Backbone as JSON, one array per atom type, in Angstrom:
{
  "sequence": "XXXXXXXXXXXXXXXXXXXXXXXXXXXXXXXXXXXXXXXXXXXXXXXXXXXXXXXXXXXXXXXXXXXXXXXXXXXXXXXXXXXXXXXXXXXXXXXXXXXXXXXXXXXXXXXXXXXXXXXXXXXXXXXXXXXXXXXXXXXXXXXXXXXXXXXXXXXXXX",
  "N": [[92.23, 239.13, 103.87], [91.79, 235.55, 104.84], [92.21, 234.22, 107.84], [94.08, 231.53, 107.8], [95.29, 229.98, 110.18], [96.7, 227.25, 111.84], [97.17, 225.55, 114.86], [99.71, 223.32, 115.61], [100.66, 221.14, 118.1], [103.42, 222.3, 119.7], [103.78, 223.86, 116.88], [103.68, 226.8, 115.3], [101.41, 227.1, 112.18], [101.34, 229.31, 109.51], [99.12, 228.27, 107.25], [97.28, 225.33, 106.74], [98.4, 223.93, 105.24], [100.52, 221.28, 103.84], [103.95, 220.34, 102.7], [104.06, 217.31, 102.06], [106.63, 214.63, 102.96], [109.05, 214.0, 100.51], [110.38, 214.0, 97.17], [110.4, 217.1, 96.37], [111.59, 217.78, 99.31], [114.11, 217.0, 99.41], [116.14, 218.53, 98.93], [117.96, 221.67, 99.41], [117.53, 223.92, 97.36], [115.33, 223.24, 96.66], [113.41, 223.05, 98.5], [113.76, 226.06, 99.22], [112.48, 227.07, 97.42], [109.82, 226.37, 97.47], [108.92, 227.61, 99.43], [109.31, 229.9, 98.19], [107.6, 230.6, 96.17], [105.11, 229.29, 97.71], [102.17, 229.34, 99.78], [102.45, 227.81, 102.16], [101.87, 225.6, 105.16], [103.79, 224.59, 106.49], [107.55, 222.59, 106.1], [107.49, 218.78, 104.97], [110.64, 217.28, 105.09], [112.36, 215.32, 102.67], [112.86, 211.65, 103.76], [115.14, 211.28, 105.66], [118.48, 208.34, 105.73], [120.16, 206.56, 108.09], [122.81, 206.44, 107.34], [123.8, 206.92, 103.7], [122.01, 206.51, 101.12], [121.22, 205.06, 97.72], [119.05, 204.43, 96.48], [116.71, 203.05, 94.3], [116.9, 202.24, 90.23], [116.18, 204.04, 87.6], [113.82, 203.14, 85.82], [111.21, 205.16, 87.93], [108.77, 205.73, 88.77], [105.54, 204.76, 87.72], [102.8, 204.32, 85.48], [99.48, 204.01, 86.25], [96.79, 202.42, 85.68], [94.49, 203.47, 87.85], [96.54, 205.34, 88.56], [99.17, 207.81, 89.53], [102.09, 205.5, 90.57], [105.0, 205.87, 92.41], [108.27, 204.74, 93.13], [111.16, 205.48, 95.14], [112.71, 204.48, 96.64], [114.31, 205.26, 99.38], [116.44, 207.05, 98.64], [118.46, 209.33, 99.63], [121.32, 211.88, 101.02], [122.26, 210.63, 103.32], [121.99, 210.96, 106.3], [123.38, 213.24, 108.01], [124.14, 215.28, 105.77], [122.22, 216.8, 106.91], [123.0, 219.03, 107.94], [124.19, 220.96, 106.58], [122.04, 221.53, 104.36], [119.71, 222.06, 106.3], [121.05, 224.43, 107.15], [120.96, 226.72, 104.92], [118.28, 226.87, 104.57], [115.83, 229.24, 103.55], [115.11, 231.36, 105.61], [111.69, 231.35, 107.38], [108.31, 231.67, 107.89], [107.64, 228.93, 108.28], [107.59, 226.32, 109.35], [109.9, 223.61, 109.56], [109.99, 220.65, 109.41], [112.07, 217.57, 109.79], [112.27, 214.72, 108.09], [112.46, 211.09, 109.72], [114.13, 208.04, 108.46], [114.88, 204.64, 109.76], [116.51, 202.48, 111.24], [116.71, 201.52, 113.82], [115.83, 202.27, 117.68], [117.8, 203.35, 118.3], [119.0, 205.16, 116.05], [117.53, 206.57, 114.89], [117.13, 207.84, 117.24], [119.64, 209.25, 117.43], [119.6, 211.02, 115.04], [117.22, 212.49, 114.55], [118.21, 213.77, 116.99], [119.91, 214.98, 116.09], [119.18, 216.95, 113.74], [117.22, 218.15, 115.02], [120.13, 219.54, 116.48], [120.63, 221.25, 114.71], [118.62, 223.16, 113.4], [115.67, 222.13, 112.7], [112.92, 221.99, 113.5], [110.81, 220.6, 113.7], [109.48, 216.18, 114.62], [109.68, 214.14, 111.59], [108.77, 210.64, 111.35], [109.26, 207.93, 109.67], [107.87, 205.39, 109.43], [107.0, 203.78, 108.72], [107.8, 202.86, 106.14], [107.72, 200.93, 102.48], [109.49, 199.79, 100.45], [112.59, 199.26, 101.74], [114.35, 197.34, 103.04], [114.22, 196.49, 107.1], [113.79, 199.34, 107.03], [111.05, 201.31, 108.36], [108.45, 199.69, 107.38], [108.23, 197.35, 108.17], [108.93, 197.56, 110.78], [106.76, 199.65, 111.37], [104.64, 197.47, 111.56], [104.6, 196.49, 114.17], [103.41, 197.98, 117.17], [104.65, 197.7, 119.9], [107.14, 198.14, 119.45], [107.71, 200.05, 117.86], [106.68, 201.83, 119.68], [109.15, 201.74, 121.37], [110.97, 203.05, 119.85], [109.91, 206.06, 119.72], [109.54, 206.53, 122.3], [112.63, 206.69, 122.7], [113.23, 208.45, 120.89], [111.52, 210.82, 121.82], [113.09, 210.55, 124.84], [115.49, 212.29, 123.24], [114.79, 214.8, 123.0], [114.27, 218.26, 122.82]],
  "CA": [[92.96, 237.46, 103.58], [91.33, 234.58, 105.78], [92.72, 233.83, 108.27], [94.06, 229.98, 107.97], [96.63, 229.88, 110.87], [96.46, 226.3, 113.04], [98.58, 225.1, 115.71], [99.78, 220.95, 115.72], [101.04, 221.07, 119.36], [103.94, 224.0, 119.58], [104.46, 224.31, 116.0], [102.47, 227.51, 114.69], [101.1, 227.03, 110.63], [100.4, 230.19, 108.45], [98.04, 227.52, 106.54], [97.57, 224.01, 107.3], [98.53, 223.22, 103.69], [102.29, 221.07, 104.86], [104.16, 219.78, 102.07], [104.61, 216.47, 102.74], [107.54, 214.42, 102.12], [109.17, 212.94, 98.98], [111.61, 214.85, 96.7], [110.6, 218.84, 96.86], [111.52, 218.64, 100.43], [114.86, 216.38, 99.17], [117.02, 219.76, 99.02], [117.57, 223.0, 100.43], [117.53, 224.6, 96.96], [114.46, 223.39, 96.29], [112.72, 223.95, 100.09], [113.75, 227.35, 99.02], [111.46, 227.35, 96.05], [108.8, 226.11, 98.01], [109.29, 228.77, 100.53], [109.25, 231.5, 97.31], [106.21, 230.75, 95.47], [103.59, 228.99, 97.92], [102.43, 230.04, 100.97], [103.29, 226.24, 102.65], [102.1, 226.14, 106.65], [105.57, 223.76, 107.0], [107.88, 221.59, 105.2], [108.36, 217.82, 105.26], [112.3, 217.34, 104.35], [112.22, 214.04, 102.16], [113.04, 211.09, 104.86], [117.16, 210.99, 106.05], [118.78, 208.04, 106.84], [121.67, 207.11, 109.03], [124.06, 205.84, 105.85], [123.46, 207.77, 102.0], [121.26, 206.31, 100.24], [121.53, 205.67, 96.61], [117.49, 204.33, 95.71], [116.31, 202.67, 93.27], [117.46, 203.3, 89.8], [115.02, 205.13, 87.01], [112.73, 203.98, 86.1], [110.78, 205.54, 89.46], [107.37, 206.12, 88.35], [105.11, 203.39, 86.7], [101.52, 204.91, 84.72], [99.09, 202.57, 86.16], [94.41, 202.51, 85.19], [94.26, 203.84, 88.6], [97.06, 206.46, 88.87], [100.46, 206.86, 89.4], [102.47, 205.4, 91.18], [106.2, 205.92, 92.68], [108.83, 204.37, 94.7], [112.24, 206.45, 94.59], [114.43, 203.66, 97.21], [114.79, 206.46, 99.97], [117.14, 208.06, 97.85], [118.85, 210.27, 100.41], [122.67, 211.97, 101.25], [122.8, 210.47, 104.48], [121.14, 212.37, 107.25], [124.79, 214.04, 107.6], [123.77, 216.1, 104.76], [121.06, 217.98, 107.01], [123.65, 219.74, 108.64], [124.15, 222.09, 105.15], [120.51, 221.29, 104.27], [119.35, 223.49, 106.99], [121.43, 225.9, 107.27], [120.98, 226.82, 102.94], [117.11, 226.88, 103.57], [115.6, 230.96, 103.65], [114.42, 231.51, 107.5], [110.55, 232.67, 107.35], [107.48, 231.59, 109.22], [107.14, 227.87, 107.92], [108.54, 225.54, 110.22], [110.77, 222.6, 108.74], [109.98, 218.86, 109.78], [112.56, 216.18, 109.38], [111.78, 212.82, 108.24], [113.67, 210.47, 109.77], [113.85, 206.71, 108.52], [116.09, 204.55, 110.82], [116.17, 200.41, 111.68], [117.0, 201.24, 115.24], [115.34, 202.99, 118.5], [119.22, 204.88, 118.77], [119.97, 205.61, 115.16], [116.24, 207.25, 116.03], [116.9, 208.74, 118.21], [120.5, 209.77, 117.08], [119.29, 211.73, 113.67], [116.88, 213.73, 115.7], [118.63, 215.48, 117.82], [121.11, 215.84, 114.95], [117.98, 217.75, 113.63], [116.68, 219.46, 116.44], [120.71, 221.23, 116.71], [120.58, 222.04, 113.6], [117.96, 223.96, 113.14], [114.51, 220.97, 112.22], [111.68, 222.54, 114.12], [110.24, 219.02, 114.51], [110.73, 215.58, 113.94], [108.28, 212.81, 111.36], [109.73, 209.31, 112.18], [109.28, 207.18, 108.97], [107.23, 203.81, 109.9], [106.09, 203.17, 107.24], [108.48, 202.5, 103.94], [107.31, 199.78, 102.03], [110.21, 199.7, 99.66], [113.76, 199.21, 102.03], [113.93, 196.61, 104.3], [114.87, 197.13, 107.64], [113.62, 200.82, 107.66], [109.89, 201.17, 108.17], [107.11, 198.57, 107.35], [108.29, 196.04, 109.48], [108.9, 198.21, 111.97], [105.73, 200.24, 111.34], [103.99, 196.51, 111.72], [105.32, 196.65, 115.38], [103.51, 198.29, 117.83], [105.71, 197.64, 120.73], [108.95, 198.45, 118.74], [107.42, 201.41, 117.8], [106.47, 202.28, 121.09], [110.67, 202.15, 121.81], [111.45, 204.2, 118.61], [109.58, 206.8, 120.51], [110.43, 206.58, 123.6], [114.02, 206.92, 123.17], [113.1, 209.71, 120.07], [111.46, 211.88, 122.58], [114.09, 211.06, 125.35], [116.93, 213.56, 123.21], [114.4, 215.85, 121.93], [113.43, 219.87, 124.47]],
  "C": [[91.82, 236.8, 104.99], [92.26, 234.2, 106.47], [92.63, 232.15, 108.56], [95.02, 229.72, 108.75], [96.04, 228.64, 111.65], [97.74, 225.81, 113.96], [98.3, 223.86, 115.5], [100.66, 221.38, 117.0], [102.12, 222.64, 119.69], [104.61, 224.38, 117.82], [103.04, 225.62, 115.7], [102.34, 227.69, 113.26], [100.19, 228.02, 110.64], [99.24, 229.81, 107.85], [98.0, 226.25, 106.78], [98.15, 223.09, 105.96], [99.78, 223.13, 104.65], [102.39, 219.92, 103.2], [104.92, 218.48, 102.93], [105.44, 216.01, 102.42], [108.11, 213.28, 101.35], [110.63, 213.92, 98.53], [111.36, 216.18, 96.2], [111.47, 218.75, 98.17], [113.61, 218.08, 100.21], [116.17, 217.48, 98.83], [116.7, 221.11, 99.3], [117.01, 224.09, 98.93], [115.39, 224.37, 96.22], [112.87, 223.75, 98.23], [112.63, 225.27, 99.61], [112.75, 227.83, 98.25], [110.02, 227.04, 96.66], [108.22, 227.51, 98.51], [108.87, 230.02, 99.77], [107.6, 231.67, 96.71], [105.09, 230.09, 95.93], [103.28, 229.98, 99.38], [101.78, 228.99, 102.02], [102.71, 226.94, 103.75], [103.59, 225.17, 106.84], [105.3, 222.56, 105.99], [108.26, 220.7, 106.03], [109.35, 217.77, 104.62], [111.67, 215.65, 103.54], [113.33, 212.88, 103.57], [114.84, 210.76, 104.6], [117.15, 209.41, 106.82], [120.33, 208.03, 107.44], [123.25, 207.07, 107.82], [123.15, 206.63, 104.38], [123.3, 206.23, 101.41], [120.81, 206.2, 98.44], [119.58, 205.47, 95.76], [117.83, 203.9, 94.79], [116.99, 203.31, 91.58], [116.08, 203.14, 88.49], [115.03, 203.28, 85.7], [111.66, 204.41, 87.24], [109.31, 205.18, 89.56], [107.22, 205.35, 87.69], [103.99, 204.29, 86.56], [100.77, 203.72, 84.86], [97.14, 203.08, 86.09], [94.62, 203.4, 86.34], [94.67, 204.77, 88.85], [98.51, 206.37, 88.92], [101.62, 206.34, 90.8], [104.24, 205.2, 91.02], [107.06, 205.2, 93.71], [110.54, 204.55, 94.01], [112.9, 205.32, 95.68], [115.0, 204.06, 98.66], [116.37, 207.02, 99.61], [117.56, 209.57, 98.96], [120.24, 211.31, 100.98], [123.07, 211.59, 102.4], [122.46, 211.35, 105.71], [122.68, 213.23, 108.08], [124.83, 215.88, 106.81], [122.61, 217.2, 105.41], [121.93, 218.97, 107.24], [123.65, 221.52, 107.36], [123.16, 221.9, 104.43], [119.57, 222.75, 104.59], [119.71, 224.78, 107.34], [121.05, 227.13, 105.99], [119.65, 226.92, 103.54], [116.42, 228.36, 104.91], [114.96, 230.58, 104.96], [112.95, 231.91, 106.93], [109.92, 231.55, 108.59], [106.81, 230.18, 109.55], [107.94, 226.85, 108.88], [109.3, 224.49, 109.17], [110.32, 221.62, 109.84], [110.77, 218.34, 109.3], [112.31, 215.28, 109.39], [112.83, 211.79, 108.71], [113.12, 208.37, 109.45], [114.97, 205.72, 108.84], [115.68, 202.59, 110.78], [116.07, 200.16, 113.62], [116.61, 202.08, 116.25], [116.43, 204.21, 118.31], [119.24, 205.22, 117.81], [118.47, 206.94, 114.93], [116.49, 208.65, 115.57], [118.66, 209.82, 118.03], [120.53, 211.21, 115.77], [118.4, 212.54, 114.4], [116.69, 214.59, 116.36], [119.51, 215.32, 116.96], [120.01, 216.92, 113.85], [117.31, 218.2, 114.11], [117.95, 220.54, 116.28], [120.85, 221.53, 115.85], [119.83, 222.65, 112.71], [115.77, 223.19, 112.53], [113.82, 221.69, 113.75], [111.19, 221.72, 114.36], [110.63, 217.76, 113.79], [109.35, 214.47, 113.55], [109.25, 211.41, 111.5], [109.33, 208.56, 110.62], [109.21, 205.76, 109.9], [106.31, 203.21, 108.81], [106.66, 202.37, 105.77], [108.13, 201.12, 103.01], [109.08, 198.99, 101.07], [112.11, 199.49, 100.45], [113.73, 198.55, 102.91], [114.98, 196.65, 105.51], [114.75, 198.27, 108.07], [111.27, 201.24, 107.51], [108.78, 200.46, 108.78], [107.2, 197.54, 108.12], [107.85, 196.37, 111.02], [107.37, 198.88, 112.7], [104.77, 199.06, 112.16], [104.12, 196.09, 113.25], [105.18, 197.61, 116.19], [104.37, 198.83, 119.13], [107.25, 198.17, 120.24], [109.08, 199.58, 118.64], [107.4, 202.72, 118.83], [108.54, 203.09, 121.74], [111.29, 203.17, 121.19], [110.91, 205.38, 119.45], [109.77, 207.12, 121.63], [111.69, 206.82, 124.03], [113.6, 208.26, 121.94], [112.72, 211.26, 120.99], [112.33, 212.18, 124.38], [114.95, 212.74, 125.57], [115.86, 214.31, 123.05], [113.89, 216.86, 123.54], [112.11, 219.5, 124.02]]
}
């Protein structure tokens, strides 16, 4: 078999294929299914916010001539649910990356610290969600503010 192992900083991946943040990374049952049925290199969870979010009403998918577009609205149970989700993921060699969407550097840092304390191997900062005011798009367009967020998050992680 061909060796597809890669490293991203301290993360060791058995393949360069990473499940992007989205609906398949929203619960431990779907994450465990991806682990069981694939040779995934890493898994990025759905983005978690400070408070739970219901998101948008259905339909959340639109079919266009150019393809399929979805807008979920950052639906998630809030970051405190990470403890249960991370503790129920089948341990294997695919790193778990927790995606974080927040509105302040302090929120990003606190969620990142909580994720790491509960077993996340890395974090992803969602700095580009266009759907929720105060999360992502406005933040990602301000390089100075992004720098503050990254600095705050790095200061709390090991």
